[in-house]
C-alpha positions as CSV (number, residue, x, y, z in Angstrom):
1,M,-115.8,92.3,105.8
2,T,-117.9,90.9,108.5
3,V,-120.5,93.6,108.4
4,T,-120.6,93.6,104.6
5,R,-121.3,89.9,104.5
6,F,-124.0,90.2,107.1
7,A,-125.6,93.1,105.3
8,V,-126.1,91.2,102.0
9,D,-129.3,89.8,103.3
10,L,-130.7,93.1,104.6
11,G,-132.5,94.0,101.4
12,V,-135.1,91.3,101.7
13,L,-134.9,90.1,105.3
14,P,-136.2,93.3,107.0
15,V,-139.2,93.4,104.6
16,V,-140.1,89.8,105.4
17,L,-139.7,90.4,109.2
18,D,-141.6,93.7,108.9
19,L,-144.6,92.1,107.1
20,G,-144.6,89.2,109.6
21,G,-144.6,91.6,112.5
22,T,-147.2,93.7,110.8
23,F,-149.5,90.7,110.5
24,V,-149.3,89.5,114.1
25,F,-149.4,93.1,115.6
26,A,-152.5,93.7,113.5
27,L,-154.0,90.5,115.0
28,S,-153.3,91.9,118.4
29,G,-154.9,95.3,117.5
30,A,-158.0,93.7,116.0
31,A,-158.3,91.3,119.0
32,A,-158.1,94.3,121.3
33,G,-160.8,96.0,119.3
34,V,-163.1,93.0,119.6
35,K,-162.4,92.8,123.3
36,R,-163.4,96.4,123.7
37,R,-166.4,95.9,121.5
38,L,-165.4,98.4,118.8
39,D,-167.3,98.5,115.6
40,V,-165.8,96.8,112.5
41,F,-164.1,100.0,111.2
42,G,-162.7,100.8,114.6
43,A,-161.2,97.3,115.0
44,L,-159.6,97.6,111.5
45,V,-158.2,101.0,112.3
46,L,-156.8,99.7,115.6
47,A,-155.3,96.7,113.7
48,F,-153.4,99.1,111.3
49,A,-152.3,101.4,114.1
50,A,-150.9,98.6,116.2
51,A,-149.2,97.1,113.1
52,S,-147.6,100.2,111.7
53,S,-146.8,102.6,114.5
54,G,-143.5,101.1,115.5
55,G,-142.2,100.8,112.0
56,I,-143.2,104.3,111.1
57,A,-141.4,105.7,114.1
58,R,-138.3,103.7,113.2
59,D,-138.3,104.8,109.6
60,V,-138.7,108.5,110.4
61,L,-135.8,108.4,112.9
62,I,-133.4,106.8,110.5
63,G,-134.5,109.0,107.6
64,A,-136.2,106.2,105.6
65,V,-139.1,108.4,104.4
66,P,-141.8,108.1,103.4
67,P,-142.1,105.2,105.9
68,A,-142.6,101.8,104.3
69,A,-145.9,101.3,106.1
70,L,-147.3,104.3,104.3
71,E,-145.6,103.8,100.9
72,D,-145.9,100.1,100.4
73,W,-149.5,98.8,99.9
74,R,-148.5,95.4,101.3
75,Y,-148.4,96.8,104.8
76,L,-152.0,98.1,104.7
77,G,-153.1,94.9,102.9
78,V,-151.5,92.6,105.5
79,S,-153.0,94.7,108.3
80,L,-156.5,94.6,106.9
81,L,-156.2,90.8,106.2
82,A,-155.2,90.2,109.8
83,G,-158.1,92.4,111.0
84,V,-160.6,90.6,108.9
85,L,-159.4,87.2,110.0
86,V,-159.9,88.1,113.6
87,L,-163.4,89.5,112.9
88,V,-164.4,86.5,110.9
89,R,-162.8,83.9,113.1
90,Q,-163.5,85.5,116.4
91,S,-164.5,82.3,118.1
92,A,-161.2,80.7,117.2
93,V,-159.3,83.7,118.5
94,D,-161.2,83.7,121.7
95,R,-160.2,80.1,122.4
96,L,-156.6,81.2,122.6
97,R,-155.5,82.1,126.1
98,N,-155.3,85.9,126.2
99,P,-154.9,86.4,122.4
100,V,-153.9,90.0,122.5
101,Q,-150.9,89.3,124.7
102,L,-149.9,86.2,122.6
103,F,-150.0,88.1,119.3
104,D,-148.3,91.1,120.9
105,A,-145.4,88.9,122.1
106,A,-144.9,87.5,118.5
107,G,-145.1,91.0,117.0
108,L,-142.7,92.4,119.6
109,A,-140.1,89.7,118.7
110,L,-140.4,90.2,114.9
111,F,-140.3,94.0,115.0
112,A,-137.4,94.1,117.4
113,V,-135.2,92.1,115.1
114,A,-136.5,93.8,112.0
115,G,-135.8,97.2,113.5
116,A,-132.2,96.2,114.4
117,H,-131.7,94.9,110.9
118,K,-132.9,98.0,109.2
119,A,-130.8,100.2,111.5
120,L,-127.7,98.3,110.6
121,A,-128.6,98.6,106.9
122,F,-128.6,102.4,107.4
123,H,-125.2,102.2,109.1
124,L,-126.1,103.0,112.6
125,G,-123.8,102.0,115.4
126,S,-124.4,99.0,117.6
127,L,-126.1,100.8,120.5
128,P,-128.4,103.0,118.4
129,A,-129.3,99.9,116.3
130,A,-130.2,97.9,119.4
131,L,-132.3,100.8,120.8
132,L,-134.0,101.4,117.5
133,G,-134.9,97.7,117.4
134,M,-136.4,98.0,120.8
135,L,-138.4,101.1,119.8
136,S,-139.7,99.3,116.7
137,G,-141.0,96.5,118.9
138,I,-142.7,98.5,121.5
139,G,-144.2,101.3,119.4
140,G,-147.2,99.4,118.1
141,G,-148.2,98.1,121.5
142,I,-148.0,101.6,123.0
143,V,-150.3,103.1,120.4
144,R,-152.8,100.2,120.6
145,D,-153.0,100.5,124.3
146,L,-153.4,104.3,124.3
147,L,-156.2,104.1,121.7
148,V,-158.2,101.8,124.0
149,A,-157.5,103.9,127.0
150,E,-155.1,101.5,128.7
151,V,-151.8,102.3,130.4
152,P,-149.2,101.0,127.9
153,T,-147.6,97.7,128.9
154,V,-144.2,99.1,128.5
155,L,-144.9,101.6,131.3
156,R,-145.8,98.9,133.7
157,S,-143.5,96.6,135.6
158,E,-143.9,93.7,133.1
159,I,-140.9,92.5,131.1
160,Y,-141.6,94.0,127.7
161,A,-139.1,96.6,126.4
162,L,-136.3,94.6,128.0
163,A,-137.3,91.5,126.0
164,A,-137.3,93.6,122.8
165,L,-133.9,95.1,123.6
166,A,-132.5,91.6,124.3
167,G,-133.7,90.3,120.9
168,A,-132.4,93.4,119.0
169,T,-129.0,93.1,120.8
170,V,-128.6,89.5,119.6
171,V,-129.0,90.7,116.0
172,V,-126.5,93.5,116.5
173,L,-124.0,91.3,118.1
174,G,-124.5,88.7,115.4
175,S,-123.6,91.3,112.7
176,R,-120.4,92.3,114.5
177,L,-119.3,88.7,115.1
178,G,-120.0,87.4,111.6
179,V,-122.9,85.1,112.7
180,P,-125.1,84.2,109.7
181,S,-128.0,86.6,109.6
182,A,-130.6,83.8,109.7
183,V,-129.1,82.3,112.8
184,A,-128.8,85.7,114.6
185,T,-132.3,86.7,113.6
186,T,-133.9,83.5,114.7
187,T,-132.1,83.5,118.0
188,G,-133.0,87.1,118.7
189,A,-136.6,86.6,117.9
190,L,-136.9,83.4,120.0
191,L,-135.1,85.1,122.9
192,C,-137.5,88.1,122.8
193,F,-140.6,86.0,122.4
194,G,-139.4,83.5,125.1
195,L,-138.7,86.2,127.6
196,R,-142.1,87.9,127.0
197,F,-144.0,84.6,127.0
198,M,-142.4,83.3,130.2
199,A,-143.0,86.7,131.9
200,L,-146.7,86.3,131.1
201,R,-146.9,82.7,132.2
202,R,-144.7,82.9,135.3
203,G,-145.5,86.5,136.4
204,W,-142.0,87.7,135.9
205,R,-141.7,91.5,136.3
206,L,-139.3,94.2,137.1
207,P,-139.2,95.7,140.6
208,V,-141.3,98.8,141.2
209,A,-139.7,101.8,142.9
210,G,-141.0,102.2,146.4
211,E,-143.0,98.9,146.4
212,A,-142.5,96.4,149.1
213,E,-141.7,92.8,148.1
214,P,-145.0,90.9,147.9
215,S,-145.5,87.9,150.2
216,A,-145.7,84.4,148.8
217,A,-149.4,84.4,149.3
218,E,-149.9,87.8,147.6
219,E,-147.7,86.7,144.7
220,K,-149.7,83.5,144.3
221,S,-153.0,85.4,144.4
222,R,-151.7,87.9,141.8
223,R,-150.7,85.1,139.4
224,R,-154.1,83.4,139.8
225,A,-155.8,86.7,138.9
């Protein structure tokens, strides 16, 4: 009864979350393209790749084919709109502190909860749904970073995949406990975004194997950089 009541909203909610995540991830992709001085077409391609890769991987894994990002014109439209906004309003984007990371944190949160929702709608168990939510969140950032020849953020010591997993887990737990979907979704997205944002602001990171603990002076210098 609990799962059925939660699942009533899953027809519309994942699409809204998906499109929202698509928009902000496309912003991050276009901003990364501008930062790397790509041409207009390259920046738009990067925007679409960043916005759609996580969702495509999720849909293929759960058998929702063809993936929504390739079948529904709205995903391409939202990606191109976000890319054009960045290109046209480049000066406004530049005023944001590290816009790629800010947009990435927002996209991570939205896709993590959207992925968990869609996995539950396809009747996956709790653990697979949480993991799929995490994959949905990190996929776009991985592809974006690889396309601009950067080591993906998820492979560094920064709190990234862990934040996505935490957000997705809140959604899954909410479905099992009968929490209203809007409450569970909002809480999960805020938790994911909050963890990622604070990690960026405070320099939170996971320990690196074989790395000695930095001194207070070294840590202060790293944060300043």
